[in-house]
LUMMI-178879 format. One record per residue (C-alpha): x, y, z; chain. Coordinates in nm, 2 decimals, padded with zeros to 4 digits. Last residue first. Layout:
<kegus>
kegu c1: X&c2: Y&c3: Z&c: A
...
</kegus>
This chain:
<kegus>
kegu c1: -00.23&c2: -00.40&c3: 00.32&c: A
kegu c1: -00.27&c2: -00.36&c3: -00.06&c: A
kegu c1: -00.45&c2: -00.11&c3: -00.26&c: A
kegu c1: -00.34&c2: -00.05&c3: -00.64&c: A
kegu c1: -00.67&c2: -00.13&c3: -00.80&c: A
kegu c1: -00.83&c2: 00.09&c3: -00.49&c: A
kegu c1: -00.59&c2: 00.38&c3: -00.57&c: A
kegu c1: -00.64&c2: 00.36&c3: -00.91&c: A
kegu c1: -01.03&c2: 00.35&c3: -00.90&c: A
kegu c1: -01.05&c2: 00.64&c3: -00.66&c: A
kegu c1: -00.81&c2: 00.85&c3: -00.90&c: A
kegu c1: -01.03&c2: 00.73&c3: -01.22&c: A
kegu c1: -01.37&c2: 00.81&c3: -01.04&c: A
kegu c1: -01.56&c2: 00.48&c3: -00.98&c: A
kegu c1: -01.85&c2: 00.41&c3: -01.22&c: A
kegu c1: -02.01&c2: 00.08&c3: -01.22&c: A
kegu c1: -01.99&c2: -00.26&c3: -01.34&c: A
kegu c1: -02.10&c2: -00.57&c3: -01.17&c: A
kegu c1: -01.95&c2: -00.88&c3: -01.01&c: A
kegu c1: -01.56&c2: -00.80&c3: -01.02&c: A
kegu c1: -01.65&c2: -00.45&c3: -00.89&c: A
kegu c1: -01.85&c2: -00.57&c3: -00.61&c: A
kegu c1: -01.55&c2: -00.78&c3: -00.48&c: A
kegu c1: -01.31&c2: -00.45&c3: -00.54&c: A
kegu c1: -01.60&c2: -00.24&c3: -00.35&c: A
kegu c1: -01.63&c2: -00.49&c3: -00.05&c: A
kegu c1: -01.22&c2: -00.51&c3: -00.01&c: A
kegu c1: -01.17&c2: -00.13&c3: -00.05&c: A
kegu c1: -01.43&c2: -00.10&c3: 00.22&c: A
kegu c1: -01.23&c2: -00.33&c3: 00.48&c: A
kegu c1: -00.90&c2: -00.17&c3: 00.37&c: A
kegu c1: -01.03&c2: 00.16&c3: 00.47&c: A
kegu c1: -01.14&c2: 00.06&c3: 00.77&c: A
kegu c1: -00.82&c2: -00.10&c3: 00.87&c: A
kegu c1: -00.63&c2: 00.18&c3: 00.78&c: A
kegu c1: -00.83&c2: 00.43&c3: 01.01&c: A
kegu c1: -00.78&c2: 00.21&c3: 01.30&c: A
kegu c1: -01.08&c2: 00.04&c3: 01.44&c: A
kegu c1: -01.28&c2: 00.25&c3: 01.67&c: A
kegu c1: -01.56&c2: 00.34&c3: 01.41&c: A
kegu c1: -01.61&c2: -00.03&c3: 01.39&c: A
kegu c1: -01.79&c2: -00.04&c3: 01.04&c: A
kegu c1: -02.11&c2: -00.20&c3: 00.94&c: A
kegu c1: -02.21&c2: -00.24&c3: 00.60&c: A
kegu c1: -02.59&c2: -00.28&c3: 00.54&c: A
kegu c1: -02.80&c2: -00.43&c3: 00.24&c: A
kegu c1: -03.17&c2: -00.37&c3: 00.29&c: A
kegu c1: -03.41&c2: -00.69&c3: 00.27&c: A
kegu c1: -03.51&c2: -00.68&c3: 00.63&c: A
kegu c1: -03.15&c2: -00.69&c3: 00.71&c: A
kegu c1: -02.87&c2: -00.80&c3: 00.47&c: A
kegu c1: -02.53&c2: -00.83&c3: 00.59&c: A
kegu c1: -02.17&c2: -00.66&c3: 00.54&c: A
kegu c1: -01.91&c2: -00.69&c3: 00.81&c: A
kegu c1: -01.69&c2: -00.54&c3: 01.06&c: A
kegu c1: -01.57&c2: -00.73&c3: 01.37&c: A
kegu c1: -01.72&c2: -00.64&c3: 01.68&c: A
kegu c1: -01.62&c2: -00.47&c3: 02.01&c: A
kegu c1: -01.82&c2: -00.18&c3: 02.02&c: A
kegu c1: -01.87&c2: 00.16&c3: 01.86&c: A
kegu c1: -02.07&c2: 00.21&c3: 01.53&c: A
kegu c1: -02.01&c2: 00.36&c3: 01.17&c: A
kegu c1: -02.29&c2: 00.24&c3: 00.97&c: A
kegu c1: -02.30&c2: 00.23&c3: 00.59&c: A
kegu c1: -02.65&c2: 00.15&c3: 00.41&c: A
kegu c1: -02.58&c2: -00.02&c3: 00.06&c: A
kegu c1: -02.76&c2: 00.03&c3: -00.24&c: A
kegu c1: -02.48&c2: 00.06&c3: -00.48&c: A
kegu c1: -02.48&c2: 00.43&c3: -00.45&c: A
kegu c1: -02.46&c2: 00.39&c3: -00.08&c: A
kegu c1: -02.14&c2: 00.18&c3: -00.17&c: A
kegu c1: -01.97&c2: 00.43&c3: -00.41&c: A
kegu c1: -02.04&c2: 00.70&c3: -00.13&c: A
kegu c1: -01.88&c2: 00.47&c3: 00.15&c: A
kegu c1: -01.58&c2: 00.44&c3: -00.10&c: A
kegu c1: -01.54&c2: 00.82&c3: -00.13&c: A
kegu c1: -01.57&c2: 00.90&c3: 00.22&c: A
kegu c1: -01.32&c2: 00.63&c3: 00.31&c: A
kegu c1: -01.08&c2: 00.78&c3: 00.05&c: A
kegu c1: -01.11&c2: 01.13&c3: 00.18&c: A
kegu c1: -01.03&c2: 01.01&c3: 00.53&c: A
kegu c1: -00.75&c2: 00.81&c3: 00.41&c: A
kegu c1: -00.62&c2: 01.11&c3: 00.25&c: A
kegu c1: -00.65&c2: 01.34&c3: 00.54&c: A
kegu c1: -00.47&c2: 01.05&c3: 00.75&c: A
kegu c1: -00.19&c2: 01.08&c3: 00.49&c: A
kegu c1: -00.13&c2: 00.78&c3: 00.28&c: A
kegu c1: 00.17&c2: 00.56&c3: 00.23&c: A
kegu c1: 00.12&c2: 00.34&c3: -00.07&c: A
kegu c1: -00.01&c2: -00.01&c3: 00.02&c: A
</kegus>
């Protein structure tokens, strides 16, 4: 993974959340001792993120979901964000 500043990671997280919301997911940030994940509740797709997890871990989780969605369907992602997603690795 390229080294990103906290500001860049926050921006990337916001962009990823926006992409997921456009794809019909409700993205929640909550506190507690739980693993992040995605699920379907009452036919609504939801993603839960532990807001106290390290920022890099939250972004990594969202990148993996977007990568998985991108393999299954085609949708628009800003070129700069797509490049970050494609080059992302932990």
